[in-house]
C-alpha positions as CSV (number, residue, x, y, z in Angstrom):
1,M,0.0,0.0,0.0
2,K,2.8,2.5,0.9
3,L,4.5,1.8,-2.5
4,L,1.2,2.3,-4.3
5,Q,0.6,5.6,-2.5
6,R,4.2,6.7,-3.2
7,G,3.8,5.9,-6.9
8,R,0.5,7.8,-7.1
9,R,2.1,10.8,-5.3
10,F,5.0,11.0,-7.6
11,A,2.9,10.5,-10.7
12,L,0.7,13.4,-9.6
13,A,3.8,15.5,-8.8
14,A,5.2,14.8,-12.3
15,A,1.9,15.9,-13.9
16,L,1.7,19.0,-11.9
17,A,5.4,19.9,-12.6
18,A,4.5,19.7,-16.3
19,G,1.9,22.4,-15.7
20,A,-1.3,20.3,-15.1
21,A,-4.3,22.4,-14.1
22,T,-7.7,22.1,-12.5
23,G,-10.1,22.6,-15.4
24,A,-9.5,22.0,-19.1
25,P,-7.2,24.3,-21.0
26,A,-10.1,25.6,-23.0
27,M,-11.4,27.3,-19.8
28,A,-8.3,29.6,-19.6
29,Q,-9.9,32.5,-21.4
30,D,-13.1,32.3,-19.3
31,A,-11.9,31.3,-15.8
32,Y,-10.4,32.6,-12.6
33,V,-6.7,31.6,-13.3
34,V,-4.6,31.1,-10.2
35,G,-0.9,30.1,-10.3
36,I,0.7,27.9,-7.7
37,S,4.4,27.2,-7.1
38,A,4.9,24.5,-4.4
39,A,7.3,22.0,-3.1
40,L,5.5,19.0,-4.6
41,T,8.7,16.8,-4.6
42,G,12.0,17.1,-2.7
43,P,12.8,17.0,1.0
44,A,9.8,19.2,2.1
45,A,7.2,17.6,-0.1
46,A,5.5,15.8,2.8
47,T,4.5,19.1,4.3
48,Y,3.4,21.0,1.2
49,A,2.1,18.5,-1.4
50,P,-1.0,17.4,0.5
51,V,-1.9,21.1,0.9
52,I,-2.0,21.6,-2.8
53,D,-3.8,18.3,-3.5
54,A,-6.5,19.4,-1.0
55,M,-6.7,22.8,-2.5
56,R,-7.1,21.3,-6.0
57,A,-9.8,18.9,-4.7
58,Y,-11.7,21.8,-3.2
59,A,-11.5,23.8,-6.5
60,D,-12.7,20.7,-8.4
61,H,-15.6,20.5,-5.9
62,V,-16.5,24.2,-6.5
63,N,-16.2,23.8,-10.3
64,G,-18.5,20.8,-10.1
65,K,-21.2,23.0,-8.5
66,G,-20.9,25.6,-11.3
67,G,-17.8,27.5,-10.3
68,V,-17.6,31.0,-8.8
69,N,-20.0,33.6,-10.1
70,G,-20.6,31.2,-13.0
71,K,-16.9,30.9,-13.9
72,P,-14.6,28.0,-13.2
73,I,-11.4,28.2,-11.1
74,R,-8.3,27.1,-13.0
75,L,-5.3,26.2,-10.9
76,V,-1.9,26.2,-12.8
77,I,0.3,24.2,-10.5
78,L,4.1,24.0,-10.8
79,D,6.7,22.1,-8.7
80,N,9.6,24.2,-7.2
81,Q,11.0,21.4,-5.1
82,G,11.7,23.9,-2.4
83,E,14.4,25.6,-4.5
84,P,14.5,29.4,-4.8
85,S,15.6,29.4,-8.4
86,K,12.8,27.1,-9.5
87,A,10.3,29.3,-7.6
88,A,11.5,32.3,-9.4
89,A,11.1,30.6,-12.8
90,D,7.7,29.4,-11.8
91,A,6.5,32.9,-10.9
92,K,7.8,34.4,-14.1
93,K,6.0,31.7,-16.2
94,L,2.8,32.0,-14.3
95,L,2.7,35.8,-14.6
96,S,4.0,36.2,-18.1
97,Q,2.5,33.1,-19.9
98,D,-0.5,32.0,-17.8
99,N,-1.6,35.6,-16.9
100,V,-2.7,34.5,-13.4
101,I,-4.7,36.9,-11.2
102,L,-3.2,35.5,-8.0
103,L,0.0,33.8,-7.1
104,V,0.2,31.1,-4.4
105,N,3.3,29.9,-2.6
106,S,3.4,26.6,-0.7
107,S,7.0,25.9,-0.1
108,L,10.1,26.7,2.1
109,S,10.7,30.2,3.2
110,S,13.9,30.3,1.1
111,T,11.5,30.5,-2.0
112,Y,9.8,33.6,-0.8
113,A,12.1,36.4,-1.9
114,P,12.1,35.6,-5.7
115,M,8.3,35.1,-5.7
116,I,7.8,38.4,-3.8
117,A,10.0,40.2,-6.3
118,E,7.9,38.9,-9.2
119,S,4.7,39.6,-7.5
120,R,5.7,43.2,-6.9
121,R,6.9,43.6,-10.4
122,A,3.6,42.5,-11.9
123,K,1.4,43.9,-9.0
124,V,-0.2,40.6,-8.5
125,P,-1.2,39.5,-5.0
126,L,0.8,36.6,-3.4
127,L,-0.9,34.1,-1.1
128,Y,0.9,31.8,1.3
129,A,-1.0,28.5,1.6
130,G,0.6,25.9,3.8
131,A,3.8,28.0,3.8
132,V,4.6,29.8,7.0
133,C,3.1,33.3,7.2
134,P,5.8,35.9,7.0
135,K,5.8,39.0,9.2
136,E,5.0,41.1,6.1
137,T,1.4,39.8,6.3
138,Y,1.1,41.3,9.8
139,P,-0.1,44.8,10.5
140,P,0.9,47.1,8.8
141,A,0.8,44.5,6.0
142,D,2.7,44.5,2.8
143,P,0.1,45.5,0.2
144,L,0.4,42.3,-1.9
145,Q,1.2,39.5,0.6
146,F,-1.6,37.4,2.3
147,C,-1.6,34.2,4.3
148,T,-4.1,31.4,5.2
149,T,-1.6,29.1,6.8
150,S,-2.2,28.1,10.4
151,F,1.3,28.8,11.7
152,G,2.8,32.3,12.0
153,A,6.1,33.7,13.2
154,Q,6.2,35.2,16.7
155,Y,2.5,34.5,17.6
156,D,3.3,30.7,17.6
157,S,6.2,31.2,20.0
158,Q,4.2,33.4,22.3
159,L,1.7,30.5,22.7
160,A,4.5,27.9,23.1
161,M,6.5,29.8,25.7
162,G,3.4,30.6,27.6
163,F,2.4,27.0,27.6
164,V,5.8,25.9,28.9
165,K,5.8,28.4,31.7
166,D,2.3,27.4,32.8
167,N,2.9,23.7,32.6
168,A,6.5,23.2,33.8
169,K,6.8,20.8,36.7
170,E,10.2,22.4,37.7
171,P,11.9,25.6,36.7
172,P,12.1,25.3,32.9
173,R,15.4,25.1,31.1
174,I,14.5,25.2,27.4
175,G,16.5,24.0,24.5
176,F,15.6,25.1,20.9
177,S,15.7,23.3,17.5
178,A,15.3,25.0,14.1
179,M,15.9,24.1,10.5
180,A,18.6,26.2,8.8
181,I,16.2,28.3,6.7
182,P,15.5,32.0,7.3
183,I,12.1,31.9,9.0
184,S,12.7,28.9,11.2
185,R,16.0,30.3,12.5
186,G,14.5,33.7,13.1
187,E,11.5,32.3,15.0
188,I,13.7,30.2,17.3
189,E,15.9,33.3,18.0
190,F,12.7,35.2,18.9
191,A,11.5,32.4,21.1
192,E,14.8,32.2,22.9
193,E,14.7,35.9,23.8
194,L,11.1,35.7,24.8
195,A,11.8,32.8,27.2
196,R,14.5,34.8,28.9
197,K,12.2,37.9,29.2
198,M,9.6,35.5,30.8
199,G,12.2,34.5,33.4
200,M,12.8,31.0,32.1
201,G,16.2,29.4,31.6
202,T,17.6,28.6,28.1
203,T,20.2,26.0,27.1
204,S,21.3,25.0,23.6
205,K,20.0,26.4,20.3
206,E,20.5,24.0,17.5
207,I,20.2,25.2,13.8
208,I,20.0,22.0,11.8
209,P,20.7,22.0,8.0
210,P,18.3,20.2,5.6
211,P,18.6,17.4,4.8
212,T,20.3,15.9,7.8
213,P,21.0,12.2,7.9
214,D,21.8,12.0,11.6
215,Y,20.1,14.2,14.3
216,T,22.1,12.6,17.1
217,P,24.9,15.3,17.4
218,F,22.2,18.1,17.7
219,A,20.1,16.1,20.1
220,T,23.2,15.4,22.2
221,K,23.9,19.1,22.7
222,L,20.3,19.7,23.7
223,K,20.5,16.8,26.2
224,D,24.0,17.6,27.6
225,G,23.0,21.2,28.0
226,G,20.5,20.2,30.7
227,S,17.3,20.9,28.8
228,N,14.1,19.7,30.6
229,W,12.0,21.2,27.8
230,V,12.8,21.5,24.1
231,Y,10.9,23.8,21.7
232,S,11.1,23.2,17.9
233,W,9.6,25.4,15.3
234,A,10.6,24.1,11.9
235,P,9.3,21.8,9.1
236,W,7.9,18.6,10.7
237,V,10.9,16.5,9.7
238,T,13.3,18.6,11.9
239,Q,10.8,18.7,14.7
240,V,10.1,15.0,14.9
241,R,13.6,13.7,14.2
242,T,15.1,15.9,16.8
243,F,12.6,14.5,19.3
244,E,13.2,10.9,18.4
245,A,17.0,11.4,18.5
246,L,16.6,12.8,22.0
247,R,14.6,9.8,23.2
248,R,17.1,7.4,21.7
249,L,19.7,9.2,23.8
250,G,17.6,8.5,27.0
251,W,16.4,12.1,27.4
252,N,13.2,12.1,29.5
253,G,12.2,15.8,29.2
254,R,9.2,17.4,27.7
255,Y,8.9,18.6,24.1
256,I,6.7,21.1,22.3
257,A,6.4,21.6,18.5
258,Y,4.1,23.1,16.0
259,A,1.3,20.8,14.8
260,H,2.1,20.6,11.1
261,I,-0.2,18.5,8.9
262,Q,1.6,15.2,9.9
263,A,1.2,15.8,13.7
264,E,-2.1,14.1,14.4
265,D,-1.0,10.8,12.9
266,E,2.5,11.1,14.3
267,L,1.3,11.6,17.9
268,A,-0.6,8.3,17.4
269,R,2.5,6.6,16.0
270,I,5.0,7.8,18.6
271,K,2.6,7.4,21.6
272,D,4.7,9.6,23.9
273,P,2.7,11.6,26.4
274,E,5.4,14.2,26.8
275,L,5.3,15.2,23.2
276,H,3.0,18.2,22.9
277,V,2.0,19.9,19.6
278,F,0.1,23.1,19.3
279,G,-1.7,24.5,16.3
280,A,-4.4,26.7,14.9
281,N,-6.3,23.9,13.1
282,A,-8.8,21.5,14.8
283,F,-7.6,17.9,14.6
284,V,-9.8,15.4,12.7
285,R,-10.2,13.5,15.9
286,D,-12.5,16.4,17.0
287,D,-15.0,15.0,14.4
288,L,-16.7,18.2,13.3
289,P,-19.3,18.2,10.5
290,V,-16.8,19.9,8.3
291,H,-14.5,17.0,8.7
292,A,-17.1,14.9,6.9
293,E,-16.9,17.4,4.0
294,I,-13.2,17.0,3.8
295,R,-13.5,13.2,3.9
296,A,-16.0,13.3,1.0
297,A,-13.7,15.6,-1.0
298,T,-10.9,13.2,-0.4
299,V,-12.8,10.2,-1.7
300,R,-14.1,12.2,-4.8
301,A,-10.6,13.3,-5.7
302,N,-9.0,9.9,-4.8
303,L,-6.2,11.6,-2.9
304,P,-3.3,9.5,-1.7
305,Y,-3.1,11.3,1.6
306,P,-4.9,10.7,4.9
307,V,-7.7,13.1,5.7
308,T,-5.8,14.3,8.7
309,Q,-3.3,16.0,6.4
310,L,-5.8,18.0,4.3
311,T,-7.3,20.7,6.5
312,E,-4.7,23.3,5.6
313,G,-5.5,22.9,1.9
314,F,-9.2,22.9,2.5
315,I,-8.9,26.2,4.4
316,A,-6.9,27.7,1.6
317,G,-9.7,26.6,-0.8
318,L,-12.3,28.2,1.4
319,A,-10.4,31.5,1.4
320,L,-9.8,31.4,-2.3
321,E,-13.5,30.7,-3.1
322,A,-14.5,33.6,-0.8
323,A,-12.0,36.0,-2.4
324,L,-13.1,35.1,-5.9
325,K,-16.8,35.4,-5.1
326,A,-16.0,39.0,-4.1
327,T,-14.1,39.7,-7.3
328,P,-16.2,41.2,-10.1
329,W,-15.9,39.7,-13.6
330,P,-13.8,40.1,-15.6
331,A,-11.3,39.3,-13.0
332,T,-8.0,41.3,-12.7
333,P,-5.3,41.2,-10.1
334,A,-6.4,44.6,-8.9
335,K,-9.9,43.4,-8.4
336,V,-8.7,40.3,-6.5
337,L,-6.5,42.5,-4.3
338,A,-9.5,44.7,-3.5
339,A,-11.6,41.7,-2.5
340,M,-8.8,40.2,-0.3
341,N,-8.4,43.5,1.5
342,N,-11.9,43.2,3.0
343,L,-12.6,39.5,3.5
344,K,-14.1,37.5,6.4
345,V,-14.2,33.7,5.9
346,D,-16.2,31.3,8.0
347,M,-13.8,28.5,9.0
348,K,-16.7,26.1,9.9
349,G,-15.0,25.2,13.2
350,L,-11.7,24.2,11.6
351,R,-10.2,27.2,13.6
352,G,-11.3,29.0,16.7
353,G,-12.8,31.9,14.7
354,P,-13.1,33.3,11.2
355,L,-10.2,34.2,8.9
356,E,-10.5,37.9,8.6
357,W,-8.3,40.2,6.4
358,T,-8.3,44.0,6.3
359,K,-6.3,46.5,4.3
360,D,-3.7,46.6,7.0
361,N,-3.8,43.0,8.2
362,H,-3.3,40.2,5.8
363,F,-2.7,37.5,8.5
364,R,-5.9,37.5,10.5
365,T,-7.3,39.7,13.2
366,R,-7.2,36.9,15.9
367,Q,-5.1,33.8,16.0
368,Y,-6.5,30.8,17.9
369,Y,-4.5,27.8,19.2
370,R,-5.2,24.3,20.6
371,V,-2.6,22.0,22.2
372,Y,-2.7,18.2,21.8
373,R,-0.7,15.2,23.1
374,W,-1.0,11.4,23.3
375,D,-2.9,10.0,26.4
376,P,-1.8,6.4,27.2
377,A,-4.8,6.0,29.6
378,R,-7.3,6.7,26.7
379,N,-5.0,5.3,24.0
380,A,-5.8,8.3,22.0
381,V,-4.8,11.8,21.0
382,V,-6.4,14.3,23.3
383,Q,-6.7,18.1,23.7
384,V,-4.5,19.5,26.4
385,K,-5.6,23.1,26.0
386,D,-8.7,24.3,24.1
387,W,-8.8,27.4,21.9
388,T,-6.6,30.2,23.2
389,A,-6.9,33.5,21.3
390,L,-4.1,36.0,20.6
391,D,-5.1,39.4,19.1
392,V,-3.1,40.3,16.1
393,R,-1.9,43.9,16.1
């Protein structure tokens, strides 16, 4: 089964890399054309490819109901493999050849700069979907950058450090783990300083290059530094492999990391009650009515990913549909931008409140978090902390 799923995944990625799109090419002259550059293959694909698959499935669902304002959504999807040069080439093609009205990035933060440059040159809005929300989407927001992604720099670490302080069984001594990419490194540096301001002790800060075959040397420094907590804010591969390396070394401390799309299944696989994950999306184990919608879309599209990994893409689809509904026909980048500058999207319980953008705030007006862990007594993933809101200013 794993080999079959892997084959389907790479077959899909190959098709998308060749420029496959949701909707027939004949629709291009009479459709809302949206361009996506994503890490569909490469080391980071496990985090980003399911997001784009779910977004595509959602667009197919909308098109099957007649589209938006009577027009179909056409997604032109390219694979940047997490490489900045490929992201730059994708953006140039999407803007100059496909004439997209909106760019979407779903990849590592190292791909941001070239896509931002092309977005500004063409005056086309850029949406981060599944890719970490940069500070430029916070108030006062960059005029062209928007974000639906659940995780966001600085706000995430405020929640994490607050949770550690409130739940420490002894004076916390926190170690930190980041991937050697700009946003991950910057967030961990922010968290380290925040922990000190909150009166907590800090130990080692490990910046781990991708890909890394052996996490043991980094975990050893965290363990030998006397960490009783470790906080990791990075792509899931760095977060989980750092944790597993620590456990192999006999470290018995507590760990907190961001709940990326793999987290719900990984908590059930690892079954460690001291591994905590926090995130802005409700887990599928919460069994909301909207989760039934996501399951149905998964079946219709025959996606190779578990439903637990599709929420982020579904949310991006909700926001895209809402923005396009508010865009008068014929659609232009300027009209899309005007719609996105005044948008409020019902998240149907997938988050603690609506996704709301204003002219000066392209992240959201409030950010909500839940914390989860594995409970051996219940043999299940459980909520540790229900929705906690942070105002975005």
